[in-house]
N, CA, C and O atoms as CSV, one atom per row, in Angstrom:
chain,resi,resn,atom,element,x,y,z
A,1,MET,N,N,0.490,-1.366,0.175
A,1,MET,CA,C,-0.049,0.111,-0.226
A,1,MET,C,C,1.197,1.020,0.001
A,1,MET,O,O,2.156,0.835,0.751
A,2,ILE,N,N,0.948,1.968,-0.778
A,2,ILE,CA,C,1.002,3.564,-0.932
A,2,ILE,C,C,0.577,4.532,0.051
A,2,ILE,O,O,-0.614,4.788,0.228
A,3,THR,N,N,1.553,5.100,0.723
A,3,THR,CA,C,1.438,6.137,1.605
A,3,THR,C,C,1.638,7.245,1.777
A,3,THR,O,O,1.273,7.802,2.812
A,4,GLY,N,N,2.200,7.795,0.916
A,4,GLY,CA,C,2.541,8.865,0.757
A,4,GLY,C,C,3.726,9.352,-0.004
A,4,GLY,O,O,4.609,8.494,-0.039
A,5,ALA,N,N,3.993,10.337,-0.556
A,5,ALA,CA,C,5.268,10.707,-1.741
A,5,ALA,C,C,6.140,11.706,-0.231
A,5,ALA,O,O,5.821,12.248,0.828
A,6,HIS,N,N,7.662,11.375,-1.277
A,6,HIS,CA,C,8.844,12.152,-0.553
A,6,HIS,C,C,9.013,12.957,-1.905
A,6,HIS,O,O,8.985,12.421,-3.013
A,7,VAL,N,N,9.197,14.341,-1.675
A,7,VAL,CA,C,9.895,15.662,-2.972
A,7,VAL,C,C,11.053,15.590,-2.894
A,7,VAL,O,O,11.151,15.945,-1.719
A,8,LEU,N,N,11.977,15.424,-3.182
A,8,LEU,CA,C,13.633,15.637,-3.489
A,8,LEU,C,C,13.832,17.036,-4.103
A,8,LEU,O,O,14.141,17.147,-5.289
A,9,PHE,N,N,13.664,18.061,-3.332
A,9,PHE,CA,C,14.735,19.894,-3.443
A,9,PHE,C,C,16.381,19.310,-3.826
A,9,PHE,O,O,17.077,18.721,-2.999
A,10,TYR,N,N,16.808,19.611,-5.238
A,10,TYR,CA,C,18.472,19.751,-5.233
A,10,TYR,C,C,18.213,21.268,-5.052
A,10,TYR,O,O,17.451,21.979,-5.706
A,11,SER,N,N,18.999,21.593,-4.042
A,11,SER,CA,C,19.408,23.302,-4.009
A,11,SER,C,C,20.828,23.343,-3.778
A,11,SER,O,O,21.604,22.480,-3.367
A,12,GLU,N,N,21.028,24.777,-4.205
A,12,GLU,CA,C,22.510,25.324,-3.855
A,12,GLU,C,C,22.834,25.721,-2.274
A,12,GLU,O,O,23.968,25.688,-1.797
A,13,ASN,N,N,21.786,26.053,-1.638
A,13,ASN,CA,C,21.689,26.131,-0.583
A,13,ASN,C,C,20.558,25.586,0.278
A,13,ASN,O,O,19.545,26.184,0.640
A,14,PRO,N,N,20.893,24.451,0.510
A,14,PRO,CA,C,19.858,23.586,1.379
A,14,PRO,C,C,19.826,24.349,2.299
A,14,PRO,O,O,18.744,24.930,2.210
A,15,GLU,N,N,20.560,24.836,3.450
A,15,GLU,CA,C,20.480,24.645,4.721
A,15,GLU,C,C,19.531,26.404,4.882
A,15,GLU,O,O,18.707,26.454,5.796
A,16,ALA,N,N,19.685,27.509,4.128
A,16,ALA,CA,C,19.085,28.614,3.924
A,16,ALA,C,C,17.600,27.820,3.245
A,16,ALA,O,O,16.581,27.812,3.936
A,17,ASP,N,N,17.602,27.284,2.088
A,17,ASP,CA,C,15.860,26.223,1.867
A,17,ASP,C,C,14.931,26.245,3.067
A,17,ASP,O,O,13.876,26.795,3.383
A,18,ARG,N,N,15.882,25.318,3.636
A,18,ARG,CA,C,14.787,24.558,4.959
A,18,ARG,C,C,14.913,25.270,5.977
A,18,ARG,O,O,14.184,24.847,6.874
A,19,ALA,N,N,15.752,26.545,6.395
A,19,ALA,CA,C,15.322,27.557,7.114
A,19,ALA,C,C,13.518,28.199,6.673
A,19,ALA,O,O,12.531,28.328,7.397
A,20,PHE,N,N,13.671,28.411,5.546
A,20,PHE,CA,C,12.661,29.019,4.844
A,20,PHE,C,C,11.527,28.450,4.989
A,20,PHE,O,O,10.463,28.969,5.327
A,21,PHE,N,N,11.900,26.655,4.563
A,21,PHE,CA,C,10.265,25.799,4.912
A,21,PHE,C,C,9.617,26.713,5.754
A,21,PHE,O,O,8.628,27.446,5.746
A,22,GLY,N,N,11.258,26.150,7.044
A,22,GLY,CA,C,10.064,26.056,8.086
A,22,GLY,C,C,9.613,27.364,9.027
A,22,GLY,O,O,8.563,27.541,9.645
A,23,ASP,N,N,11.066,28.405,8.880
A,23,ASP,CA,C,10.464,29.134,9.650
A,23,ASP,C,C,9.168,30.725,8.530
A,23,ASP,O,O,8.656,31.697,9.087
A,24,VAL,N,N,9.058,30.413,7.136
A,24,VAL,CA,C,8.873,31.445,6.410
A,24,VAL,C,C,7.278,30.851,5.994
A,24,VAL,O,O,6.282,31.555,6.163
A,25,LEU,N,N,7.218,29.564,5.473
A,25,LEU,CA,C,6.338,28.818,5.164
A,25,LEU,C,C,5.741,28.354,6.040
A,25,LEU,O,O,4.525,28.268,5.864
A,26,GLY,N,N,6.389,27.789,7.525
A,26,GLY,CA,C,5.864,27.707,8.784
A,26,GLY,C,C,5.404,26.014,8.372
A,26,GLY,O,O,4.361,25.713,8.951
A,27,PHE,N,N,5.917,24.987,7.587
A,27,PHE,CA,C,5.947,23.585,7.711
A,27,PHE,C,C,6.880,22.540,8.862
A,27,PHE,O,O,8.021,22.260,9.231
A,28,ARG,N,N,5.856,22.328,9.013
A,28,ARG,CA,C,6.831,21.645,10.620
A,28,ARG,C,C,7.969,20.429,9.554
A,28,ARG,O,O,7.970,20.211,8.342
A,29,ALA,N,N,8.950,19.776,10.854
A,29,ALA,CA,C,9.997,18.635,10.352
A,29,ALA,C,C,10.017,18.050,11.026
A,29,ALA,O,O,9.219,18.075,11.963
A,30,VAL,N,N,11.209,16.989,10.852
A,30,VAL,CA,C,11.739,16.434,11.753
A,30,VAL,C,C,12.684,15.819,11.474
A,30,VAL,O,O,12.782,15.102,10.478
A,31,ASP,N,N,13.679,16.035,12.462
A,31,ASP,CA,C,15.419,15.408,11.987
A,31,ASP,C,C,15.363,14.217,11.910
A,31,ASP,O,O,14.858,13.546,12.811
A,32,ALA,N,N,15.966,13.593,10.612
A,32,ALA,CA,C,15.665,12.390,10.264
A,32,ALA,C,C,17.769,11.594,10.937
A,32,ALA,O,O,18.115,10.413,10.962
A,33,GLY,N,N,18.473,12.635,11.268
A,33,GLY,CA,C,19.507,12.349,11.751
A,33,GLY,C,C,20.584,13.315,11.663
A,33,GLY,O,O,19.801,13.385,10.716
A,34,GLY,N,N,21.465,14.063,11.649
A,34,GLY,CA,C,22.765,14.670,11.774
A,34,GLY,C,C,21.924,16.043,11.146
A,34,GLY,O,O,22.573,16.778,10.402
A,35,GLY,N,N,20.671,16.350,11.402
A,35,GLY,CA,C,20.237,17.862,10.750
A,35,GLY,C,C,19.621,17.886,9.859
A,35,GLY,O,O,19.378,18.966,9.321
A,36,TRP,N,N,18.970,16.305,9.195
A,36,TRP,CA,C,18.974,16.342,8.017
A,36,TRP,C,C,17.394,16.497,8.435
A,36,TRP,O,O,16.812,15.741,9.212
A,37,LEU,N,N,16.737,17.784,7.673
A,37,LEU,CA,C,15.551,17.903,7.708
A,37,LEU,C,C,14.283,17.162,7.163
A,37,LEU,O,O,14.972,16.470,6.415
A,38,ILE,N,N,13.347,16.837,6.972
A,38,ILE,CA,C,12.821,16.042,6.606
A,38,ILE,C,C,10.985,17.323,6.755
A,38,ILE,O,O,10.654,17.760,7.858
A,39,PHE,N,N,10.296,17.590,5.690
A,39,PHE,CA,C,9.432,18.984,6.100
A,39,PHE,C,C,7.984,17.992,6.127
A,39,PHE,O,O,8.065,17.488,5.007
A,40,GLY,N,N,6.885,17.498,6.666
A,40,GLY,CA,C,5.910,17.694,6.115
A,40,GLY,C,C,5.104,18.828,5.079
A,40,GLY,O,O,5.320,20.029,4.921
A,41,LEU,N,N,4.009,17.848,4.402
A,41,LEU,CA,C,3.736,19.336,3.345
A,41,LEU,C,C,2.282,18.512,3.308
A,41,LEU,O,O,1.843,17.392,3.568
A,42,PRO,N,N,1.862,19.699,2.852
A,42,PRO,CA,C,-0.412,19.813,2.621
A,42,PRO,C,C,0.074,18.308,1.710
A,42,PRO,O,O,1.108,17.843,1.231
A,43,PRO,N,N,-1.455,17.906,1.838
A,43,PRO,CA,C,-1.762,17.203,0.641
A,43,PRO,C,C,-1.822,17.540,-1.288
A,43,PRO,O,O,-2.153,18.533,-1.936
A,44,ALA,N,N,-1.499,16.643,-1.541
A,44,ALA,CA,C,-0.832,17.078,-2.899
A,44,ALA,C,C,-1.685,16.092,-3.755
A,44,ALA,O,O,-2.323,15.111,-3.373
A,45,GLU,N,N,-1.475,16.805,-5.512
A,45,GLU,CA,C,-2.007,16.233,-6.626
A,45,GLU,C,C,-0.529,15.770,-7.573
A,45,GLU,O,O,0.643,16.057,-7.328
A,46,ALA,N,N,-0.876,15.279,-8.265
A,46,ALA,CA,C,-0.051,15.053,-9.491
A,46,ALA,C,C,-0.607,14.805,-11.404
A,46,ALA,O,O,-1.317,13.918,-11.875
A,47,ALA,N,N,-0.058,15.758,-11.966
A,47,ALA,CA,C,-0.831,15.463,-13.094
A,47,ALA,C,C,0.373,15.629,-14.311
A,47,ALA,O,O,1.107,16.614,-14.219
A,48,PHE,N,N,0.539,14.863,-15.225
A,48,PHE,CA,C,1.548,14.537,-16.287
A,48,PHE,C,C,1.455,15.241,-17.334
A,48,PHE,O,O,0.432,15.162,-18.015
A,49,HIS,N,N,2.587,16.154,-17.724
A,49,HIS,CA,C,2.621,17.029,-19.032
A,49,HIS,C,C,3.210,16.333,-19.475
A,49,HIS,O,O,3.490,15.306,-18.857
A,50,PRO,N,N,3.669,16.552,-20.730
A,50,PRO,CA,C,4.351,16.169,-22.022
A,50,PRO,C,C,6.050,16.815,-22.008
A,50,PRO,O,O,6.382,17.969,-21.736
A,51,VAL,N,N,6.527,16.198,-22.213
A,51,VAL,CA,C,7.825,16.635,-22.183
A,51,VAL,C,C,7.849,17.054,-23.634
A,51,VAL,O,O,7.223,16.432,-24.493
A,52,GLU,N,N,8.687,18.273,-23.928
A,52,GLU,CA,C,8.933,18.980,-25.264
A,52,GLU,C,C,10.351,18.550,-25.703
A,52,GLU,O,O,11.292,18.253,-24.967
A,53,ALA,N,N,10.308,18.580,-27.228
A,53,ALA,CA,C,11.722,17.576,-27.675
A,53,ALA,C,C,12.769,18.961,-27.116
A,53,ALA,O,O,12.549,20.165,-26.981
A,54,GLY,N,N,13.919,18.128,-26.900
A,54,GLY,CA,C,15.165,19.114,-25.737
A,54,GLY,C,C,14.671,19.679,-24.683
A,54,GLY,O,O,14.925,20.611,-23.920
A,55,ASP,N,N,14.017,18.993,-24.819
A,55,ASP,CA,C,13.325,19.666,-22.847
A,55,ASP,C,C,13.968,18.641,-22.364
A,55,ASP,O,O,13.857,17.474,-22.739
A,56,LYS,N,N,15.099,19.334,-20.971
A,56,LYS,CA,C,15.974,18.522,-19.829
A,56,LYS,C,C,15.113,18.006,-18.618
A,56,LYS,O,O,15.718,17.435,-17.710
A,57,ARG,N,N,14.245,18.105,-18.563
A,57,ARG,CA,C,13.411,17.710,-17.122
A,57,ARG,C,C,13.590,16.712,-16.286
A,57,ARG,O,O,13.585,16.741,-15.056
A,58,GLN,N,N,13.775,15.672,-17.128
A,58,GLN,CA,C,14.111,14.264,-16.712
A,58,GLN,C,C,15.178,14.375,-16.420
A,58,GLN,O,O,15.850,15.065,-17.187
A,59,LEU,N,N,15.906,13.761,-15.161
A,59,LEU,CA,C,17.311,13.228,-14.529
A,59,LEU,C,C,17.663,11.923,-14.121
A,59,LEU,O,O,16.831,11.055,-13.858
A,60,LEU,N,N,19.349,11.720,-14.043
A,60,LEU,CA,C,19.257,10.329,-13.434
A,60,LEU,C,C,19.557,10.800,-11.917
A,60,LEU,O,O,19.957,11.853,-11.420
A,61,HIS,N,N,19.153,9.450,-11.376
A,61,HIS,CA,C,19.058,10.071,-9.686
A,61,HIS,C,C,19.152,8.528,-9.544
A,61,HIS,O,O,18.263,7.764,-9.918
A,62,GLY,N,N,20.762,8.004,-8.747
A,62,GLY,CA,C,20.629,6.769,-8.164
A,62,GLY,C,C,20.711,5.875,-9.343
A,62,GLY,O,O,20.280,4.736,-9.162
A,63,GLY,N,N,21.287,6.234,-10.786
A,63,GLY,CA,C,21.593,5.515,-11.736
A,63,GLY,C,C,19.890,4.760,-12.589
A,63,GLY,O,O,19.648,3.628,-13.008
A,64,HIS,N,N,19.173,5.830,-12.546
A,64,HIS,CA,C,18.067,5.262,-12.615
A,64,HIS,C,C,16.981,6.849,-13.363
A,64,HIS,O,O,16.596,7.763,-12.633
A,65,LYS,N,N,16.679,6.785,-15.007
A,65,LYS,CA,C,16.166,8.113,-15.235
A,65,LYS,C,C,14.505,8.421,-14.688
A,65,LYS,O,O,13.408,8.103,-15.146
A,66,MET,N,N,14.941,9.195,-13.488
A,66,MET,CA,C,13.550,10.201,-12.928
A,66,MET,C,C,12.806,11.009,-13.822
A,66,MET,O,O,13.221,11.387,-14.918
A,67,LEU,N,N,11.996,11.197,-13.467
A,67,LEU,CA,C,11.126,12.048,-14.327
A,67,LEU,C,C,11.591,13.690,-13.442
A,67,LEU,O,O,12.425,13.936,-12.570
A,68,GLY,N,N,10.572,14.566,-14.197
A,68,GLY,CA,C,11.045,16.020,-13.392
A,68,GLY,C,C,9.900,16.564,-13.268
A,68,GLY,O,O,8.812,16.489,-13.838
A,69,ALA,N,N,10.423,17.224,-12.270
A,69,ALA,CA,C,8.842,17.782,-11.655
A,69,ALA,C,C,8.978,19.224,-11.757
A,69,ALA,O,O,9.883,19.708,-12.436
A,70,VAL,N,N,7.967,20.093,-10.999
A,70,VAL,CA,C,7.708,21.429,-10.776
A,70,VAL,C,C,6.735,21.493,-9.793
A,70,VAL,O,O,5.643,20.944,-9.939
A,71,LEU,N,N,7.142,22.331,-8.466
A,71,LEU,CA,C,6.266,21.924,-7.564
A,71,LEU,C,C,5.193,23.520,-7.226
A,71,LEU,O,O,5.516,24.695,-7.050
A,72,TYR,N,N,4.316,23.056,-7.247
A,72,TYR,CA,C,3.311,24.747,-6.989
A,72,TYR,C,C,2.570,23.875,-5.575
A,72,TYR,O,O,1.814,22.909,-5.475
A,73,LEU,N,N,3.162,24.685,-4.724
A,73,LEU,CA,C,2.269,24.903,-3.513
A,73,LEU,C,C,0.391,25.447,-3.766
A,73,LEU,O,O,-0.119,26.437,-4.292
A,74,MET,N,N,-0.109,24.357,-3.163
A,74,MET,CA,C,-1.670,25.115,-3.508
A,74,MET,C,C,-2.510,25.767,-2.315
A,74,MET,O,O,-2.383,25.414,-1.143
A,75,CYS,N,N,-3.260,26.622,-2.694
A,75,CYS,CA,C,-3.936,27.554,-1.294
A,75,CYS,C,C,-5.364,27.618,-2.323
A,75,CYS,O,O,-5.569,27.301,-3.494
A,76,ASP,N,N,-6.293,28.255,-1.120
A,76,ASP,CA,C,-7.621,28.864,-1.225
A,76,ASP,C,C,-7.703,30.052,-2.040
A,76,ASP,O,O,-8.341,30.202,-3.081
A,77,ASP,N,N,-7.090,30.743,-1.527
A,77,ASP,CA,C,-6.835,32.782,-1.901
A,77,ASP,C,C,-5.369,33.220,-1.694
A,77,ASP,O,O,-4.757,33.581,-0.689
A,78,VAL,N,N,-5.029,33.073,-2.927
A,78,VAL,CA,C,-3.714,33.453,-4.062
A,78,VAL,C,C,-3.307,34.886,-2.981
A,78,VAL,O,O,-2.577,35.035,-2.001
A,79,ARG,N,N,-4.127,35.685,-3.698
A,79,ARG,CA,C,-3.920,36.973,-3.110
A,79,ARG,C,C,-3.694,37.140,-1.734
A,79,ARG,O,O,-2.731,37.738,-1.255
A,80,SER,N,N,-4.635,36.579,-1.084
A,80,SER,CA,C,-4.117,36.564,0.682
A,80,SER,C,C,-2.791,36.112,0.958
A,80,SER,O,O,-1.843,36.656,1.525
A,81,GLU,N,N,-2.955,34.890,0.379
A,81,GLU,CA,C,-1.193,34.308,0.562
A,81,GLU,C,C,0.183,35.503,0.135
A,81,GLU,O,O,1.165,35.877,0.775
A,82,VAL,N,N,-0.228,35.765,-0.960
A,82,VAL,CA,C,0.596,37.048,-1.121
A,82,VAL,C,C,1.151,38.123,-0.227
A,82,VAL,O,O,2.261,38.584,0.037
A,83,LYS,N,N,-0.101,38.323,0.127
A,83,LYS,CA,C,0.038,39.462,1.180
A,83,LYS,C,C,0.954,39.050,1.990
A,83,LYS,O,O,1.936,39.716,2.319
A,84,ALA,N,N,0.544,37.284,2.576
A,84,ALA,CA,C,1.130,36.995,3.679
A,84,ALA,C,C,2.782,36.934,3.564
A,84,ALA,O,O,3.542,37.515,4.339
A,85,LEU,N,N,3.082,36.321,2.726
A,85,LEU,CA,C,4.194,36.131,1.766
A,85,LEU,C,C,4.969,37.607,2.212
A,85,LEU,O,O,6.042,37.737,2.801
A,86,GLN,N,N,4.279,38.383,1.845
A,86,GLN,CA,C,5.220,40.064,1.580
A,86,GLN,C,C,5.606,40.628,2.771
A,86,GLN,O,O,6.566,41.372,2.970
A,87,ALA,N,N,4.732,40.190,3.601
A,87,ALA,CA,C,4.968,40.463,4.901
A,87,ALA,C,C,5.625,39.750,5.741
A,87,ALA,O,O,5.683,39.846,6.966
A,88,LYS,N,N,6.176,38.943,4.951
A,88,LYS,CA,C,7.717,37.671,5.680
A,88,LYS,C,C,8.390,38.577,4.482
A,88,LYS,O,O,8.996,37.712,3.849
A,89,ASN,N,N,8.583,39.581,3.942
A,89,ASN,CA,C,10.049,39.784,3.210
A,89,ASN,C,C,10.311,39.195,1.595
A,89,ASN,O,O,11.330,39.256,0.906
A,90,VAL,N,N,8.999,38.621,1.306
A,90,VAL,CA,C,9.019,37.311,-0.067
A,90,VAL,C,C,8.448,37.996,-1.300
A,90,VAL,O,O,7.229,38.170,-1.310
A,91,THR,N,N,9.045,38.339,-2.164
A,91,THR,CA,C,8.306,38.626,-3.229
A,91,THR,C,C,8.155,37.565,-4.192
A,91,THR,O,O,8.783,36.539,-4.455
A,92,CYS,N,N,6.735,38.348,-4.798
A,92,CYS,CA,C,6.481,36.920,-5.601
A,92,CYS,C,C,6.128,37.681,-7.178
A,92,CYS,O,O,5.893,38.870,-7.395
A,93,SER,N,N,6.184,36.611,-8.082
A,93,SER,CA,C,6.155,37.515,-9.475
A,93,SER,C,C,4.188,37.836,-9.571
A,93,SER,O,O,3.344,37.546,-8.723
A,94,PRO,N,N,3.987,38.559,-11.019
A,94,PRO,CA,C,2.873,38.991,-10.973
A,94,PRO,C,C,2.045,37.767,-10.846
A,94,PRO,O,O,2.433,36.631,-11.118
A,95,LEU,N,N,0.908,38.087,-10.424
A,95,LEU,CA,C,-0.313,37.000,-10.817
A,95,LEU,C,C,-0.799,36.239,-11.835
A,95,LEU,O,O,-1.477,37.118,-12.367
A,96,GLU,N,N,-0.966,35.294,-12.500
A,96,GLU,CA,C,-1.353,34.978,-13.855
A,96,GLU,C,C,-2.695,34.200,-13.767
A,96,GLU,O,O,-3.129,33.197,-13.200
A,97,GLU,N,N,-3.177,35.259,-14.695
A,97,GLU,CA,C,-4.923,34.438,-14.264
A,97,GLU,C,C,-4.949,32.919,-15.816
A,97,GLU,O,O,-4.775,33.230,-16.994
A,98,GLU,N,N,-5.084,32.110,-15.566
A,98,GLU,CA,C,-4.860,30.924,-16.010
A,98,GLU,C,C,-6.558,30.331,-16.201
A,98,GLU,O,O,-7.484,30.585,-15.431
A,99,ASP,N,N,-6.623,29.481,-17.459
A,99,ASP,CA,C,-7.346,28.188,-17.533
A,99,ASP,C,C,-8.205,27.533,-15.946
A,99,ASP,O,O,-9.337,27.493,-15.464
A,100,TRP,N,N,-6.729,27.082,-15.592
A,100,TRP,CA,C,-6.686,25.719,-14.333
A,100,TRP,C,C,-6.107,27.018,-12.632
A,100,TRP,O,O,-5.688,26.489,-11.603
A,101,GLY,N,N,-6.210,28.292,-12.727
A,101,GLY,CA,C,-6.273,29.080,-11.413
A,101,GLY,C,C,-6.050,29.979,-12.005
A,101,GLY,O,O,-6.333,30.225,-13.177
A,102,ILE,N,N,-5.089,31.048,-10.666
A,102,ILE,CA,C,-4.644,31.988,-10.580
A,102,ILE,C,C,-3.121,31.807,-10.258
A,102,ILE,O,O,-3.202,30.812,-9.538
A,103,ALA,N,N,-1.594,32.154,-10.323
A,103,ALA,CA,C,-0.787,31.849,-10.284
A,103,ALA,C,C,0.179,33.327,-9.966
A,103,ALA,O,O,-0.013,34.513,-10.232
A,104,THR,N,N,1.630,32.352,-9.051
A,104,THR,CA,C,2.682,33.429,-9.130
A,104,THR,C,C,3.150,32.271,-8.483
A,104,THR,O,O,2.572,31.251,-8.109
A,105,SER,N,N,4.871,32.820,-8.407
A,105,SER,CA,C,6.298,31.827,-7.685
A,105,SER,C,C,7.001,32.952,-6.970
A,105,SER,O,O,6.811,34.156,-7.144
A,106,PHE,N,N,7.999,32.266,-5.984
A,106,PHE,CA,C,8.306,32.836,-5.475
A,106,PHE,C,C,10.009,32.253,-5.192
A,106,PHE,O,O,10.329,31.071,-5.324
A,107,LYS,N,N,10.793,33.161,-4.859
A,107,LYS,CA,C,12.167,32.443,-4.945
A,107,LYS,C,C,13.080,32.417,-3.267
A,107,LYS,O,O,13.524,33.252,-2.479
A,108,LEU,N,N,12.981,30.719,-3.387
A,108,LEU,CA,C,13.515,30.544,-2.078
A,108,LEU,C,C,15.327,31.170,-1.756
A,108,LEU,O,O,16.113,30.861,-2.652
A,109,PRO,N,N,15.797,31.812,-0.814
A,109,PRO,CA,C,16.933,31.349,-0.617
A,109,PRO,C,C,18.212,31.520,-1.651
A,109,PRO,O,O,19.000,32.410,-1.972
A,110,SER,N,N,17.955,30.164,-1.974
A,110,SER,CA,C,19.394,29.763,-2.717
A,110,SER,C,C,18.723,30.008,-3.986
A,110,SER,O,O,19.123,29.173,-4.797
A,111,GLY,N,N,17.636,31.022,-4.640
A,111,GLY,CA,C,17.524,31.509,-6.033
A,111,GLY,C,C,16.136,30.470,-7.197
A,111,GLY,O,O,15.673,30.676,-8.319
A,112,GLY,N,N,15.901,29.262,-6.025
A,112,GLY,CA,C,15.310,28.438,-7.056
A,112,GLY,C,C,14.173,28.687,-7.006
A,112,GLY,O,O,14.207,29.618,-6.201
A,113,GLU,N,N,12.935,28.536,-7.315
A,113,GLU,CA,C,11.312,28.772,-7.689
A,113,GLU,C,C,10.750,27.840,-6.983
A,113,GLU,O,O,11.305,26.770,-6.736
A,114,ILE,N,N,9.373,28.219,-6.517
A,114,ILE,CA,C,8.457,27.270,-6.145
A,114,ILE,C,C,7.213,28.243,-6.620
A,114,ILE,O,O,7.246,29.443,-6.347
A,115,GLY,N,N,6.132,27.667,-7.334
A,115,GLY,CA,C,5.060,28.474,-7.530
A,115,GLY,C,C,3.939,28.032,-6.385
A,115,GLY,O,O,3.931,27.253,-5.432
A,116,LEU,N,N,2.944,29.002,-7.031
A,116,LEU,CA,C,2.012,29.072,-6.092
A,116,LEU,C,C,0.318,28.958,-6.448
A,116,LEU,O,O,0.350,29.958,-7.166
A,117,TYR,N,N,-0.592,28.692,-6.491
A,117,TYR,CA,C,-1.663,29.000,-6.967
A,117,TYR,C,C,-2.979,28.435,-6.530
A,117,TYR,O,O,-2.979,27.319,-6.010
A,118,GLN,N,N,-4.306,29.208,-6.717
A,118,GLN,CA,C,-5.024,28.946,-6.078
A,118,GLN,C,C,-5.910,28.503,-7.653
A,118,GLN,O,O,-6.279,29.221,-8.582
A,119,PRO,N,N,-6.049,26.702,-7.379
A,119,PRO,CA,C,-6.903,26.141,-8.604
A,119,PRO,C,C,-8.178,26.177,-8.785
A,119,PRO,O,O,-8.852,25.767,-7.840
A,120,THR,N,N,-8.942,26.689,-10.079
A,120,THR,CA,C,-10.391,26.521,-10.628
A,120,THR,C,C,-10.720,25.677,-10.898
A,120,THR,O,O,-11.867,25.579,-11.336
A,121,HIS,N,N,-9.788,24.469,-10.770
A,121,HIS,CA,C,-9.941,23.083,-11.659
A,121,HIS,C,C,-10.454,22.124,-10.909
A,121,HIS,O,O,-10.161,22.462,-9.762
A,122,ALA,N,N,-11.298,20.699,-10.844
A,122,ALA,CA,C,-11.966,20.624,-9.975
A,122,ALA,C,C,-10.730,19.451,-9.766
A,122,ALA,O,O,-9.980,19.079,-10.669
A,123,SER,N,N,-10.708,18.981,-8.397
A,123,SER,CA,C,-9.066,18.403,-7.684
A,123,SER,C,C,-9.830,17.141,-7.090
A,123,SER,O,O,-10.940,17.000,-6.575
A,124,PRO,N,N,-8.935,16.411,-7.331
A,124,PRO,CA,C,-9.146,14.961,-6.340
A,124,PRO,C,C,-9.473,15.018,-5.310
A,124,PRO,O,O,-10.465,14.451,-4.853
A,125,LEU,N,N,-8.508,15.899,-4.559
A,125,LEU,CA,C,-8.930,16.785,-2.875
A,125,LEU,C,C,-10.260,16.999,-2.280
A,125,LEU,O,O,-10.718,16.893,-1.143
A,126,ASP,N,N,-10.683,17.308,-3.330
A,126,ASP,CA,C,-12.511,17.811,-2.748
A,126,ASP,C,C,-12.780,17.066,-3.124
A,126,ASP,O,O,-12.537,16.563,-4.220
A,127,SER,N,N,-13.974,16.476,-1.482
A,127,SER,CA,C,-15.338,15.770,-1.710
A,127,SER,C,C,-15.861,15.283,-2.620
A,127,SER,O,O,-16.030,14.068,-2.718
A,128,ALA,N,N,-16.366,16.463,-3.807
A,128,ALA,CA,C,-17.260,16.475,-4.546
A,128,ALA,C,C,-16.728,15.238,-5.840
A,128,ALA,O,O,-17.450,14.333,-6.259
A,129,SER,N,N,-15.268,15.521,-6.295
A,129,SER,CA,C,-14.706,14.998,-6.849
A,129,SER,C,C,-13.735,14.091,-7.110
A,129,SER,O,O,-13.090,13.762,-8.106
A,130,ALA,N,N,-13.808,13.633,-5.506
A,130,ALA,CA,C,-12.640,12.743,-5.100
A,130,ALA,C,C,-13.108,11.363,-5.963
A,130,ALA,O,O,-12.129,10.855,-6.509
A,131,ASP,N,N,-14.261,10.700,-6.194
A,131,ASP,CA,C,-14.897,10.077,-6.192
A,131,ASP,C,C,-14.873,9.659,-7.867
A,131,ASP,O,O,-15.473,8.620,-8.144
A,132,GLU,N,N,-14.217,10.405,-8.998
A,132,GLU,CA,C,-14.183,10.660,-10.452
A,132,GLU,C,C,-13.271,9.447,-10.643
A,132,GLU,O,O,-12.778,8.810,-9.712
A,133,LYS,N,N,-13.087,9.177,-12.012
A,133,LYS,CA,C,-12.330,8.249,-11.985
A,133,LYS,C,C,-11.929,8.992,-13.709
A,133,LYS,O,O,-12.639,9.882,-14.177
A,134,PRO,N,N,-11.096,8.610,-14.220
A,134,PRO,CA,C,-10.607,8.897,-15.734
A,134,PRO,C,C,-11.875,8.161,-16.730
A,134,PRO,O,O,-11.800,8.207,-17.957
């Protein structure tokens, strides 16, 4: 039985990004040993997008060709979340309204970015759409 997902972030400054996840975003963490923090994340969705010709989003990890990934944190009110992040001196990109939601992104201390969006699509996390099958 699969019980969850573990996401790996490759960072040029993992200590600063770990502090950001805990101090700014407020994610709880456990020390897996030696100061190696593992953060609890909110419930998640997964979607598969096509890889364009020449796209390098797939990577080798442990000798295996792994799928590349982009993280978007989800929220109910992206404008409120942007204001809350700005109050913590986090700069967000301009909001973009798409068919699937309202999105922005923000930089971590390492310079890498994470997306943030308010979905307007059906979600398997919603009780109303949880029973839908393809």
